[in-house]
C-alpha positions in Angstrom: -29.9 -69.0 17.3 -29.5 -66.1 15.2 -32.4 -64.6 12.9 -31.3 -61.9 10.3 -34.0 -60.3 8.8 -33.6 -58.3 5.3 -35.0 -55.1 6.6 -34.5 -52.6 9.2 -38.2 -52.2 9.6 -39.0 -52.7 13.0 -42.6 -54.2 12.7 -41.0 -56.7 10.1 -38.5 -57.7 13.1 -40.6 -58.0 15.6 -43.0 -60.0 13.6 -40.1 -62.2 12.7 -38.7 -63.1 16.3 -42.5 -63.5 17.2 -42.9 -66.3 14.7 -39.6 -67.7 15.7 -40.2 -67.9 19.3 -43.3 -69.6 18.7 -41.8 -72.1 16.3 -38.6 -72.8 18.4 -39.7 -72.0 22.0 -36.7 -73.4 23.8 -34.1 -71.8 21.9 -32.5 -68.3 22.6 -33.0 -66.0 19.8 -31.2 -62.9 18.8 -33.0 -61.2 15.8 -31.3 -58.3 13.9 -32.6 -56.5 11.0 -30.2 -55.6 8.1 -30.9 -53.1 5.6 -30.6 -54.0 1.9 -30.4 -52.7 -1.6 -34.2 -52.5 -3.1 -34.3 -54.7 -5.9 -37.9 -54.2 -6.4 -40.7 -51.8 -6.4 -41.6 -50.6 -2.9 -45.0 -52.8 -3.2 -44.4 -56.1 -5.3 -47.0 -57.0 -7.3 -47.9 -60.4 -8.2 -46.4 -63.4 -6.9 -43.2 -63.7 -9.2 -42.1 -60.5 -7.7 -42.7 -61.0 -4.3 -40.8 -64.4 -4.2 -37.7 -62.7 -6.5 -37.4 -59.9 -3.9 -37.4 -62.2 -0.9 -34.6 -64.2 -2.7 -32.6 -61.4 -3.3 -32.9 -60.2 0.3 -32.1 -63.6 1.4 -28.8 -63.5 -0.9 -27.8 -60.2 0.2 -28.3 -60.9 3.6 -26.0 -64.5 3.4 -23.4 -62.4 1.9 -23.3 -59.5 4.4 -23.4 -62.0 7.2 -20.3 -64.3 5.9 -18.5 -61.1 5.7 -19.5 -59.4 9.0 -21.0 -61.7 11.3 -18.4 -65.0 11.6 -17.8 -64.5 15.1 -21.4 -64.1 15.8 -22.1 -67.1 14.0 -19.7 -69.2 16.3 -21.6 -67.9 19.1 -24.8 -69.4 17.9 -23.2 -72.6 16.8 -23.9 -71.8 13.2 -27.5 -72.0 13.7 -28.4 -69.0 11.4 -31.7 -68.1 9.7 -31.9 -65.5 7.0 -35.4 -64.0 6.3 -36.3 -61.9 3.5 -39.6 -60.4 4.0 
């Protein structure tokens, strides 16, 4: 299972890996981070900004993934999650 995190922040990547390991304990995980263009303020304020920023991160990850990770997606049998945190 491939999990792509919309951040290069090692803390966010590790937290995502920990969460997915607990939810999918029988799967082999590959968790990678991908820095994204910052769409929002450094610290979003309010639920609307938080959700908007997460959706934009996932959208950008998905676009990058389709261009750059086609072979990796085949290895993981298209079990791919994009996380925007």
